[in-house]
C-alpha positions in Angstrom: -21.8 -43.9 -28.9 -18.9 -42.6 -27.0 -20.0 -40.0 -24.3 -17.3 -37.6 -25.5 -18.5 -37.8 -29.1 -22.1 -37.4 -28.0 -21.2 -34.3 -26.0 -19.4 -32.8 -29.1 -22.4 -33.6 -31.3 -24.8 -32.0 -28.9 -22.6 -28.9 -28.6 -22.4 -28.6 -32.5 -26.2 -29.0 -32.8 -26.9 -26.3 -30.2 -24.4 -23.9 -31.7 -25.8 -24.4 -35.1 -29.4 -23.8 -33.9 -28.3 -20.7 -32.0 -26.5 -19.3 -35.0 -29.5 -19.9 -37.3 -31.8 -18.2 -34.9 -29.4 -15.3 -34.4 -29.1 -14.8 -38.2 -32.8 -14.8 -38.6 -33.4 -12.3 -35.8 -30.6 -10.1 -37.0 -31.9 -10.0 -40.6 -35.4 -9.1 -39.4 -34.2 -6.4 -37.0 -31.8 -4.8 -39.5 -34.7 -3.4 -41.5 -34.2 -5.2 -44.8 -36.4 -4.1 -47.6 -39.6 -5.9 -48.0 -40.7 -7.4 -51.4 -43.8 -5.1 -51.4 -41.6 -2.0 -51.2 -39.6 -3.1 -54.2 -42.8 -3.6 -56.3 -44.1 0.0 -55.8 -40.7 1.8 -56.2 -41.0 4.0 -59.3 -38.6 3.3 -62.2 -36.4 6.2 -62.9 -34.5 7.0 -66.1 -30.8 6.4 -65.4 -29.6 8.6 -68.3 -30.0 5.8 -70.9 -32.0 6.4 -74.0 -35.4 4.6 -73.8 -38.2 5.0 -76.3 -41.5 6.5 -75.3 -42.9 3.2 -74.1 -40.0 2.6 -71.7 -39.0 -0.7 -73.2 -35.5 -2.0 -72.9 -32.9 -1.0 -75.4 -29.9 -3.2 -75.9 -26.6 -1.8 -74.8 -24.1 -0.9 -77.5 -22.1 -4.1 -76.8 -24.8 -6.2 -78.4 -25.1 -6.3 -82.2 -27.8 -4.0 -83.6 -29.0 -6.6 -86.1 -29.3 -10.4 -85.9 -27.6 -11.0 -89.3 -23.9 -12.0 -89.6 -21.7 -9.7 -91.6 -19.9 -12.1 -94.0 -17.3 -9.5 -94.7 -15.4 -10.8 -91.7 -14.6 -14.0 -93.7 -12.7 -11.9 -96.4 -10.7 -10.0 -93.8 -6.9 -10.6 -94.3 -6.4 -11.5 -90.6 -9.0 -14.2 -91.0 -7.6 -15.6 -94.2 -4.2 -15.9 -92.7 -5.4 -18.3 -90.0 -4.3 -21.9 -90.4 -6.8 -24.7 -90.6 -7.1 -27.4 -87.9 -4.7 -30.3 -88.1 -5.6 -33.3 -86.0 -2.9 -34.8 -83.8 -1.6 -38.3 -84.4 -1.9 -40.2 -81.1 -1.9 -43.7 -82.4 1.3 -44.7 -80.6 0.7 -42.5 -77.5 -2.4 -44.1 -75.9 -0.6 -45.4 -72.8 -0.8 -48.7 -71.1 -3.2 -51.3 -72.6 -4.6 -52.1 -69.1 -4.2 -49.1 -66.8 -5.6 -51.1 -63.8 -3.1 -53.9 -64.1 -0.2 -53.7 -61.6 3.2 -53.4 -63.3 
């Protein structure tokens, strides 16, 4: 290997190791929350309506029931939609051999 390339590789490796160690030390010294502290944090009510057991209630953007309202299919906006018409691409397929040099 060329001595110049070897020197560049060694510098890159040293810089990478120093940056990795610096990031690890900085993250430990910055006082990040520990997983144990997150487990014992009490859950507070954020103003949303929960039942007495504290179970999750779906936000209003989700449907309240799992059934589909078929009245949508009789809606005038829906009945005005046009059906799918497939495209005719029989004569538009391109070259027979795309890898052949022309």
